[in-house]
mmCIF file of the N, C-alpha and C atoms, coordinates in Angstrom:
data_MODEL
# 
_entry.id   MODEL 
# 
loop_
_atom_site.group_PDB 
_atom_site.id 
_atom_site.type_symbol 
_atom_site.label_atom_id 
_atom_site.label_alt_id 
_atom_site.label_comp_id 
_atom_site.label_asym_id 
_atom_site.label_entity_id 
_atom_site.label_seq_id 
_atom_site.pdbx_PDB_ins_code 
_atom_site.Cartn_x 
_atom_site.Cartn_y 
_atom_site.Cartn_z 
_atom_site.occupancy 
_atom_site.B_iso_or_equiv 
_atom_site.pdbx_formal_charge 
_atom_site.auth_seq_id 
_atom_site.auth_comp_id 
_atom_site.auth_asym_id 
_atom_site.auth_atom_id 
_atom_site.pdbx_PDB_model_num 
ATOM 1   N N  . MET A 1 1  ? 90.378  -21.802 122.222 1.00 0.00 ? 1  MET A N  1 
ATOM 2   C CA . MET A 1 1  ? 90.063  -22.594 121.141 1.00 0.00 ? 1  MET A CA 1 
ATOM 3   C C  . MET A 1 1  ? 91.499  -23.175 120.489 1.00 0.00 ? 1  MET A C  1 
ATOM 4   N N  . ALA A 1 2  ? 92.559  -22.231 120.522 1.00 0.00 ? 2  ALA A N  1 
ATOM 5   C CA . ALA A 1 2  ? 93.828  -22.790 120.084 1.00 0.00 ? 2  ALA A CA 1 
ATOM 6   C C  . ALA A 1 2  ? 94.230  -23.882 120.942 1.00 0.00 ? 2  ALA A C  1 
ATOM 7   N N  . ASN A 1 3  ? 93.996  -24.018 122.345 1.00 0.00 ? 3  ASN A N  1 
ATOM 8   C CA . ASN A 1 3  ? 94.476  -25.061 123.184 1.00 0.00 ? 3  ASN A CA 1 
ATOM 9   C C  . ASN A 1 3  ? 93.780  -26.333 122.784 1.00 0.00 ? 3  ASN A C  1 
ATOM 10  N N  . LEU A 1 4  ? 92.612  -26.195 122.676 1.00 0.00 ? 4  LEU A N  1 
ATOM 11  C CA . LEU A 1 4  ? 91.619  -27.286 122.241 1.00 0.00 ? 4  LEU A CA 1 
ATOM 12  C C  . LEU A 1 4  ? 92.230  -28.087 120.955 1.00 0.00 ? 4  LEU A C  1 
ATOM 13  N N  . LEU A 1 5  ? 92.676  -27.150 120.076 1.00 0.00 ? 5  LEU A N  1 
ATOM 14  C CA . LEU A 1 5  ? 93.187  -27.731 118.675 1.00 0.00 ? 5  LEU A CA 1 
ATOM 15  C C  . LEU A 1 5  ? 94.706  -28.004 118.767 1.00 0.00 ? 5  LEU A C  1 
ATOM 16  N N  . SER A 1 6  ? 95.338  -27.908 119.932 1.00 0.00 ? 6  SER A N  1 
ATOM 17  C CA . SER A 1 6  ? 96.860  -28.078 119.882 1.00 0.00 ? 6  SER A CA 1 
ATOM 18  C C  . SER A 1 6  ? 97.527  -27.301 119.123 1.00 0.00 ? 6  SER A C  1 
ATOM 19  N N  . ILE A 1 7  ? 97.376  -26.016 119.100 1.00 0.00 ? 7  ILE A N  1 
ATOM 20  C CA . ILE A 1 7  ? 97.996  -24.939 118.516 1.00 0.00 ? 7  ILE A CA 1 
ATOM 21  C C  . ILE A 1 7  ? 98.669  -24.139 119.574 1.00 0.00 ? 7  ILE A C  1 
ATOM 22  N N  . PRO A 1 8  ? 99.942  -23.654 119.314 1.00 0.00 ? 8  PRO A N  1 
ATOM 23  C CA . PRO A 1 8  ? 100.573 -22.965 120.584 1.00 0.00 ? 8  PRO A CA 1 
ATOM 24  C C  . PRO A 1 8  ? 99.779  -21.658 120.784 1.00 0.00 ? 8  PRO A C  1 
ATOM 25  N N  . SER A 1 9  ? 99.773  -21.446 122.092 1.00 0.00 ? 9  SER A N  1 
ATOM 26  C CA . SER A 1 9  ? 99.098  -20.107 122.372 1.00 0.00 ? 9  SER A CA 1 
ATOM 27  C C  . SER A 1 9  ? 99.886  -18.891 122.211 1.00 0.00 ? 9  SER A C  1 
ATOM 28  N N  . PRO A 1 10 ? 99.331  -17.845 121.738 1.00 0.00 ? 10 PRO A N  1 
ATOM 29  C CA . PRO A 1 10 ? 99.959  -16.611 121.526 1.00 0.00 ? 10 PRO A CA 1 
ATOM 30  C C  . PRO A 1 10 ? 100.318 -15.753 123.051 1.00 0.00 ? 10 PRO A C  1 
ATOM 31  N N  . LYS A 1 11 ? 99.780  -16.442 123.923 1.00 0.00 ? 11 LYS A N  1 
ATOM 32  C CA . LYS A 1 11 ? 99.827  -15.700 125.242 1.00 0.00 ? 11 LYS A CA 1 
ATOM 33  C C  . LYS A 1 11 ? 101.175 -16.004 126.034 1.00 0.00 ? 11 LYS A C  1 
ATOM 34  N N  . GLU A 1 12 ? 102.242 -16.179 125.244 1.00 0.00 ? 12 GLU A N  1 
ATOM 35  C CA . GLU A 1 12 ? 103.348 -16.396 126.007 1.00 0.00 ? 12 GLU A CA 1 
ATOM 36  C C  . GLU A 1 12 ? 103.952 -15.261 126.686 1.00 0.00 ? 12 GLU A C  1 
ATOM 37  N N  . ASP A 1 13 ? 103.907 -14.144 126.385 1.00 0.00 ? 13 ASP A N  1 
ATOM 38  C CA . ASP A 1 13 ? 104.574 -12.938 126.991 1.00 0.00 ? 13 ASP A CA 1 
ATOM 39  C C  . ASP A 1 13 ? 103.429 -12.129 127.806 1.00 0.00 ? 13 ASP A C  1 
ATOM 40  N N  . ILE A 1 14 ? 102.312 -11.751 127.096 1.00 0.00 ? 14 ILE A N  1 
ATOM 41  C CA . ILE A 1 14 ? 101.265 -11.091 127.882 1.00 0.00 ? 14 ILE A CA 1 
ATOM 42  C C  . ILE A 1 14 ? 99.873  -11.624 127.302 1.00 0.00 ? 14 ILE A C  1 
ATOM 43  N N  . ASP A 1 15 ? 98.806  -11.025 128.123 1.00 0.00 ? 15 ASP A N  1 
ATOM 44  C CA . ASP A 1 15 ? 97.617  -11.529 127.615 1.00 0.00 ? 15 ASP A CA 1 
ATOM 45  C C  . ASP A 1 15 ? 96.660  -10.094 127.581 1.00 0.00 ? 15 ASP A C  1 
ATOM 46  N N  . GLY A 1 16 ? 95.562  -10.253 127.116 1.00 0.00 ? 16 GLY A N  1 
ATOM 47  C CA . GLY A 1 16 ? 94.704  -8.981  126.975 1.00 0.00 ? 16 GLY A CA 1 
ATOM 48  C C  . GLY A 1 16 ? 94.491  -8.287  128.107 1.00 0.00 ? 16 GLY A C  1 
ATOM 49  N N  . SER A 1 17 ? 94.396  -8.891  129.285 1.00 0.00 ? 17 SER A N  1 
ATOM 50  C CA . SER A 1 17 ? 94.368  -8.191  130.553 1.00 0.00 ? 17 SER A CA 1 
ATOM 51  C C  . SER A 1 17 ? 95.436  -7.202  130.856 1.00 0.00 ? 17 SER A C  1 
ATOM 52  N N  . MET A 1 18 ? 96.664  -7.385  130.155 1.00 0.00 ? 18 MET A N  1 
ATOM 53  C CA . MET A 1 18 ? 97.749  -6.733  130.709 1.00 0.00 ? 18 MET A CA 1 
ATOM 54  C C  . MET A 1 18 ? 97.961  -5.498  129.591 1.00 0.00 ? 18 MET A C  1 
ATOM 55  N N  . ILE A 1 19 ? 97.157  -5.527  128.529 1.00 0.00 ? 19 ILE A N  1 
ATOM 56  C CA . ILE A 1 19 ? 97.607  -4.373  127.572 1.00 0.00 ? 19 ILE A CA 1 
ATOM 57  C C  . ILE A 1 19 ? 97.455  -2.987  128.136 1.00 0.00 ? 19 ILE A C  1 
ATOM 58  N N  . ARG A 1 20 ? 96.597  -2.701  129.019 1.00 0.00 ? 20 ARG A N  1 
ATOM 59  C CA . ARG A 1 20 ? 96.470  -1.308  129.529 1.00 0.00 ? 20 ARG A CA 1 
ATOM 60  C C  . ARG A 1 20 ? 97.922  -0.856  130.354 1.00 0.00 ? 20 ARG A C  1 
ATOM 61  N N  . VAL A 1 21 ? 98.444  -1.791  131.091 1.00 0.00 ? 21 VAL A N  1 
ATOM 62  C CA . VAL A 1 21 ? 99.548  -1.591  131.986 1.00 0.00 ? 21 VAL A CA 1 
ATOM 63  C C  . VAL A 1 21 ? 100.758 -1.355  130.777 1.00 0.00 ? 21 VAL A C  1 
ATOM 64  N N  . VAL A 1 22 ? 100.804 -2.318  129.975 1.00 0.00 ? 22 VAL A N  1 
ATOM 65  C CA . VAL A 1 22 ? 101.952 -2.222  129.004 1.00 0.00 ? 22 VAL A CA 1 
ATOM 66  C C  . VAL A 1 22 ? 101.874 -0.980  128.117 1.00 0.00 ? 22 VAL A C  1 
ATOM 67  N N  . TYR A 1 23 ? 100.838 -0.494  127.899 1.00 0.00 ? 23 TYR A N  1 
ATOM 68  C CA . TYR A 1 23 ? 100.544 0.737   127.115 1.00 0.00 ? 23 TYR A CA 1 
ATOM 69  C C  . TYR A 1 23 ? 100.758 2.076   127.787 1.00 0.00 ? 23 TYR A C  1 
ATOM 70  N N  . TYR A 1 24 ? 100.052 2.142   128.929 1.00 0.00 ? 24 TYR A N  1 
ATOM 71  C CA . TYR A 1 24 ? 100.088 3.360   129.824 1.00 0.00 ? 24 TYR A CA 1 
ATOM 72  C C  . TYR A 1 24 ? 101.369 3.462   130.731 1.00 0.00 ? 24 TYR A C  1 
ATOM 73  N N  . LYS A 1 25 ? 101.543 2.431   131.311 1.00 0.00 ? 25 LYS A N  1 
ATOM 74  C CA . LYS A 1 25 ? 102.696 2.327   132.230 1.00 0.00 ? 25 LYS A CA 1 
ATOM 75  C C  . LYS A 1 25 ? 104.009 2.149   131.702 1.00 0.00 ? 25 LYS A C  1 
ATOM 76  N N  . GLU A 1 26 ? 104.191 1.122   130.905 1.00 0.00 ? 26 GLU A N  1 
ATOM 77  C CA . GLU A 1 26 ? 105.346 0.717   130.383 1.00 0.00 ? 26 GLU A CA 1 
ATOM 78  C C  . GLU A 1 26 ? 105.754 1.447   129.062 1.00 0.00 ? 26 GLU A C  1 
ATOM 79  N N  . LYS A 1 27 ? 104.591 1.969   128.328 1.00 0.00 ? 27 LYS A N  1 
ATOM 80  C CA . LYS A 1 27 ? 104.805 2.772   127.106 1.00 0.00 ? 27 LYS A CA 1 
ATOM 81  C C  . LYS A 1 27 ? 105.471 1.794   126.032 1.00 0.00 ? 27 LYS A C  1 
ATOM 82  N N  . ASP A 1 28 ? 105.261 0.534   126.122 1.00 0.00 ? 28 ASP A N  1 
ATOM 83  C CA . ASP A 1 28 ? 105.859 -0.583  125.183 1.00 0.00 ? 28 ASP A CA 1 
ATOM 84  C C  . ASP A 1 28 ? 104.779 -0.805  123.992 1.00 0.00 ? 28 ASP A C  1 
ATOM 85  N N  . LEU A 1 29 ? 104.664 0.078   123.173 1.00 0.00 ? 29 LEU A N  1 
ATOM 86  C CA . LEU A 1 29 ? 103.836 -0.185  121.916 1.00 0.00 ? 29 LEU A CA 1 
ATOM 87  C C  . LEU A 1 29 ? 104.349 -1.393  121.179 1.00 0.00 ? 29 LEU A C  1 
ATOM 88  N N  . ASP A 1 30 ? 105.709 -1.577  120.957 1.00 0.00 ? 30 ASP A N  1 
ATOM 89  C CA . ASP A 1 30 ? 106.079 -2.602  120.252 1.00 0.00 ? 30 ASP A CA 1 
ATOM 90  C C  . ASP A 1 30 ? 105.762 -4.025  120.859 1.00 0.00 ? 30 ASP A C  1 
ATOM 91  N N  . ARG A 1 31 ? 105.742 -4.185  122.184 1.00 0.00 ? 31 ARG A N  1 
ATOM 92  C CA . ARG A 1 31 ? 105.295 -5.302  122.623 1.00 0.00 ? 31 ARG A CA 1 
ATOM 93  C C  . ARG A 1 31 ? 103.740 -5.697  122.477 1.00 0.00 ? 31 ARG A C  1 
ATOM 94  N N  . ILE A 1 32 ? 103.003 -4.642  122.360 1.00 0.00 ? 32 ILE A N  1 
ATOM 95  C CA . ILE A 1 32 ? 101.461 -4.816  122.159 1.00 0.00 ? 32 ILE A CA 1 
ATOM 96  C C  . ILE A 1 32 ? 101.439 -5.052  120.642 1.00 0.00 ? 32 ILE A C  1 
ATOM 97  N N  . ILE A 1 33 ? 102.230 -4.721  119.774 1.00 0.00 ? 33 ILE A N  1 
ATOM 98  C CA . ILE A 1 33 ? 102.340 -5.102  118.323 1.00 0.00 ? 33 ILE A CA 1 
ATOM 99  C C  . ILE A 1 33 ? 102.499 -6.510  118.074 1.00 0.00 ? 33 ILE A C  1 
ATOM 100 N N  . GLU A 1 34 ? 103.509 -6.876  118.818 1.00 0.00 ? 34 GLU A N  1 
ATOM 101 C CA . GLU A 1 34 ? 104.049 -8.385  118.704 1.00 0.00 ? 34 GLU A CA 1 
ATOM 102 C C  . GLU A 1 34 ? 102.870 -9.216  119.184 1.00 0.00 ? 34 GLU A C  1 
ATOM 103 N N  . TYR A 1 35 ? 102.132 -8.852  120.339 1.00 0.00 ? 35 TYR A N  1 
ATOM 104 C CA . TYR A 1 35 ? 101.076 -9.622  120.891 1.00 0.00 ? 35 TYR A CA 1 
ATOM 105 C C  . TYR A 1 35 ? 99.876  -9.760  120.004 1.00 0.00 ? 35 TYR A C  1 
ATOM 106 N N  . CYS A 1 36 ? 99.614  -8.703  119.259 1.00 0.00 ? 36 CYS A N  1 
ATOM 107 C CA . CYS A 1 36 ? 98.585  -8.633  118.385 1.00 0.00 ? 36 CYS A CA 1 
ATOM 108 C C  . CYS A 1 36 ? 98.781  -9.384  117.015 1.00 0.00 ? 36 CYS A C  1 
ATOM 109 N N  . GLU A 1 37 ? 100.315 -9.481  116.639 1.00 0.00 ? 37 GLU A N  1 
ATOM 110 C CA . GLU A 1 37 ? 100.515 -10.209 115.457 1.00 0.00 ? 37 GLU A CA 1 
ATOM 111 C C  . GLU A 1 37 ? 100.457 -11.716 115.732 1.00 0.00 ? 37 GLU A C  1 
ATOM 112 N N  . ARG A 1 38 ? 100.835 -12.061 117.025 1.00 0.00 ? 38 ARG A N  1 
ATOM 113 C CA . ARG A 1 38 ? 100.795 -13.519 117.496 1.00 0.00 ? 38 ARG A CA 1 
ATOM 114 C C  . ARG A 1 38 ? 99.162  -13.921 117.442 1.00 0.00 ? 38 ARG A C  1 
ATOM 115 N N  . ASP A 1 39 ? 98.483  -13.097 117.922 1.00 0.00 ? 39 ASP A N  1 
ATOM 116 C CA . ASP A 1 39 ? 97.127  -13.377 117.946 1.00 0.00 ? 39 ASP A CA 1 
ATOM 117 C C  . ASP A 1 39 ? 96.474  -13.615 116.637 1.00 0.00 ? 39 ASP A C  1 
ATOM 118 N N  . VAL A 1 40 ? 96.882  -12.767 115.622 1.00 0.00 ? 40 VAL A N  1 
ATOM 119 C CA . VAL A 1 40 ? 96.294  -12.907 114.197 1.00 0.00 ? 40 VAL A CA 1 
ATOM 120 C C  . VAL A 1 40 ? 96.828  -14.328 113.669 1.00 0.00 ? 40 VAL A C  1 
ATOM 121 N N  . ILE A 1 41 ? 98.168  -14.548 113.935 1.00 0.00 ? 41 ILE A N  1 
ATOM 122 C CA . ILE A 1 41 ? 98.721  -15.908 113.487 1.00 0.00 ? 41 ILE A CA 1 
ATOM 123 C C  . ILE A 1 41 ? 97.904  -17.039 114.038 1.00 0.00 ? 41 ILE A C  1 
ATOM 124 N N  . THR A 1 42 ? 97.654  -17.017 115.255 1.00 0.00 ? 42 THR A N  1 
ATOM 125 C CA . THR A 1 42 ? 96.838  -17.957 116.032 1.00 0.00 ? 42 THR A CA 1 
ATOM 126 C C  . THR A 1 42 ? 95.618  -18.189 115.335 1.00 0.00 ? 42 THR A C  1 
ATOM 127 N N  . ILE A 1 43 ? 94.787  -17.018 115.074 1.00 0.00 ? 43 ILE A N  1 
ATOM 128 C CA . ILE A 1 43 ? 93.525  -17.123 114.531 1.00 0.00 ? 43 ILE A CA 1 
ATOM 129 C C  . ILE A 1 43 ? 93.593  -17.902 113.020 1.00 0.00 ? 43 ILE A C  1 
ATOM 130 N N  . ALA A 1 44 ? 94.613  -17.404 112.319 1.00 0.00 ? 44 ALA A N  1 
ATOM 131 C CA . ALA A 1 44 ? 94.645  -18.132 110.974 1.00 0.00 ? 44 ALA A CA 1 
ATOM 132 C C  . ALA A 1 44 ? 94.983  -19.529 111.074 1.00 0.00 ? 44 ALA A C  1 
ATOM 133 N N  . GLN A 1 45 ? 95.720  -19.971 112.060 1.00 0.00 ? 45 GLN A N  1 
ATOM 134 C CA . GLN A 1 45 ? 96.154  -21.245 112.427 1.00 0.00 ? 45 GLN A CA 1 
ATOM 135 C C  . GLN A 1 45 ? 94.817  -22.112 112.798 1.00 0.00 ? 45 GLN A C  1 
ATOM 136 N N  . VAL A 1 46 ? 93.920  -21.565 113.677 1.00 0.00 ? 46 VAL A N  1 
ATOM 137 C CA . VAL A 1 46 ? 92.780  -22.031 114.038 1.00 0.00 ? 46 VAL A CA 1 
ATOM 138 C C  . VAL A 1 46 ? 91.937  -22.312 112.894 1.00 0.00 ? 46 VAL A C  1 
ATOM 139 N N  . PHE A 1 47 ? 91.728  -21.292 111.856 1.00 0.00 ? 47 PHE A N  1 
ATOM 140 C CA . PHE A 1 47 ? 91.014  -21.315 110.854 1.00 0.00 ? 47 PHE A CA 1 
ATOM 141 C C  . PHE A 1 47 ? 91.452  -22.417 109.852 1.00 0.00 ? 47 PHE A C  1 
ATOM 142 N N  . ARG A 1 48 ? 92.586  -22.601 109.525 1.00 0.00 ? 48 ARG A N  1 
ATOM 143 C CA . ARG A 1 48 ? 93.297  -23.702 108.786 1.00 0.00 ? 48 ARG A CA 1 
ATOM 144 C C  . ARG A 1 48 ? 93.004  -24.973 109.436 1.00 0.00 ? 48 ARG A C  1 
ATOM 145 N N  . LYS A 1 49 ? 93.179  -25.242 110.578 1.00 0.00 ? 49 LYS A N  1 
ATOM 146 C CA . LYS A 1 49 ? 92.814  -26.563 111.289 1.00 0.00 ? 49 LYS A CA 1 
ATOM 147 C C  . LYS A 1 49 ? 91.424  -26.958 111.174 1.00 0.00 ? 49 LYS A C  1 
ATOM 148 N N  . LEU A 1 50 ? 90.484  -25.945 111.451 1.00 0.00 ? 50 LEU A N  1 
ATOM 149 C CA . LEU A 1 50 ? 89.047  -26.277 111.197 1.00 0.00 ? 50 LEU A CA 1 
ATOM 150 C C  . LEU A 1 50 ? 88.650  -26.647 109.821 1.00 0.00 ? 50 LEU A C  1 
ATOM 151 N N  . ARG A 1 51 ? 89.458  -26.147 108.762 1.00 0.00 ? 51 ARG A N  1 
ATOM 152 C CA . ARG A 1 51 ? 89.279  -26.464 107.406 1.00 0.00 ? 51 ARG A CA 1 
ATOM 153 C C  . ARG A 1 51 ? 90.090  -27.611 107.003 1.00 0.00 ? 51 ARG A C  1 
ATOM 154 N N  . ASN A 1 52 ? 90.635  -28.456 107.883 1.00 0.00 ? 52 ASN A N  1 
ATOM 155 C CA . ASN A 1 52 ? 91.693  -29.639 107.720 1.00 0.00 ? 52 ASN A CA 1 
ATOM 156 C C  . ASN A 1 52 ? 92.764  -29.281 106.828 1.00 0.00 ? 52 ASN A C  1 
ATOM 157 N N  . GLU A 1 53 ? 93.305  -28.069 106.849 1.00 0.00 ? 53 GLU A N  1 
ATOM 158 C CA . GLU A 1 53 ? 94.222  -27.588 106.092 1.00 0.00 ? 53 GLU A CA 1 
ATOM 159 C C  . GLU A 1 53 ? 95.574  -27.878 106.995 1.00 0.00 ? 53 GLU A C  1 
ATOM 160 N N  . LYS A 1 54 ? 96.865  -27.765 106.448 1.00 0.00 ? 54 LYS A N  1 
ATOM 161 C CA . LYS A 1 54 ? 98.128  -27.952 107.186 1.00 0.00 ? 54 LYS A CA 1 
ATOM 162 C C  . LYS A 1 54 ? 98.278  -26.642 107.725 1.00 0.00 ? 54 LYS A C  1 
ATOM 163 N N  . LEU A 1 55 ? 98.925  -26.604 108.984 1.00 0.00 ? 55 LEU A N  1 
ATOM 164 C CA . LEU A 1 55 ? 99.153  -25.365 109.670 1.00 0.00 ? 55 LEU A CA 1 
ATOM 165 C C  . LEU A 1 55 ? 100.415 -24.690 108.903 1.00 0.00 ? 55 LEU A C  1 
ATOM 166 N N  . LEU A 1 56 ? 100.457 -23.456 109.110 1.00 0.00 ? 56 LEU A N  1 
ATOM 167 C CA . LEU A 1 56 ? 101.443 -22.600 108.516 1.00 0.00 ? 56 LEU A CA 1 
ATOM 168 C C  . LEU A 1 56 ? 102.780 -23.041 109.189 1.00 0.00 ? 56 LEU A C  1 
ATOM 169 N N  . THR A 1 57 ? 103.812 -23.068 108.569 1.00 0.00 ? 57 THR A N  1 
ATOM 170 C CA . THR A 1 57 ? 105.118 -23.351 109.230 1.00 0.00 ? 57 THR A CA 1 
ATOM 171 C C  . THR A 1 57 ? 105.767 -21.804 109.508 1.00 0.00 ? 57 THR A C  1 
ATOM 172 N N  . GLU A 1 58 ? 106.702 -21.874 110.452 1.00 0.00 ? 58 GLU A N  1 
ATOM 173 C CA . GLU A 1 58 ? 107.412 -20.501 110.726 1.00 0.00 ? 58 GLU A CA 1 
ATOM 174 C C  . GLU A 1 58 ? 107.947 -19.755 109.571 1.00 0.00 ? 58 GLU A C  1 
ATOM 175 N N  . ASN A 1 59 ? 108.493 -20.451 108.559 1.00 0.00 ? 59 ASN A N  1 
ATOM 176 C CA . ASN A 1 59 ? 108.936 -19.940 107.404 1.00 0.00 ? 59 ASN A CA 1 
ATOM 177 C C  . ASN A 1 59 ? 107.867 -19.277 106.528 1.00 0.00 ? 59 ASN A C  1 
ATOM 178 N N  . GLN A 1 60 ? 106.809 -19.641 106.586 1.00 0.00 ? 60 GLN A N  1 
ATOM 179 C CA . GLN A 1 60 ? 105.747 -19.225 105.767 1.00 0.00 ? 60 GLN A CA 1 
ATOM 180 C C  . GLN A 1 60 ? 105.083 -17.959 106.436 1.00 0.00 ? 60 GLN A C  1 
ATOM 181 N N  . ILE A 1 61 ? 105.299 -17.624 107.710 1.00 0.00 ? 61 ILE A N  1 
ATOM 182 C CA . ILE A 1 61 ? 104.807 -16.370 108.317 1.00 0.00 ? 61 ILE A CA 1 
ATOM 183 C C  . ILE A 1 61 ? 105.740 -15.380 108.449 1.00 0.00 ? 61 ILE A C  1 
ATOM 184 N N  . VAL A 1 62 ? 105.355 -14.223 107.733 1.00 0.00 ? 62 VAL A N  1 
ATOM 185 C CA . VAL A 1 62 ? 106.219 -13.055 107.580 1.00 0.00 ? 62 VAL A CA 1 
ATOM 186 C C  . VAL A 1 62 ? 105.776 -11.881 108.559 1.00 0.00 ? 62 VAL A C  1 
ATOM 187 N N  . HIS A 1 63 ? 106.747 -11.533 109.633 1.00 0.00 ? 63 HIS A N  1 
ATOM 188 C CA . HIS A 1 63 ? 106.425 -10.540 110.414 1.00 0.00 ? 63 HIS A CA 1 
ATOM 189 C C  . HIS A 1 63 ? 106.889 -9.304  109.876 1.00 0.00 ? 63 HIS A C  1 
ATOM 190 N N  . THR A 1 64 ? 106.145 -8.163  109.928 1.00 0.00 ? 64 THR A N  1 
ATOM 191 C CA . THR A 1 64 ? 106.622 -6.785  109.292 1.00 0.00 ? 64 THR A CA 1 
ATOM 192 C C  . THR A 1 64 ? 106.961 -5.880  110.526 1.00 0.00 ? 64 THR A C  1 
# 
């Protein structure tokens, strides 16, 4: 959906099919957290686009 709406993909580092390997073999929970955060941001951007609202800018997005 993001691709169809010209919203940047959150799949730049890993995708859902890689989570098991990253968690169990690489033990890199921080990488999974970042992946999930990017997914949530993308969902918010898709929602805003479908409502004809402006997309969030980088300085409007707070990563914790």
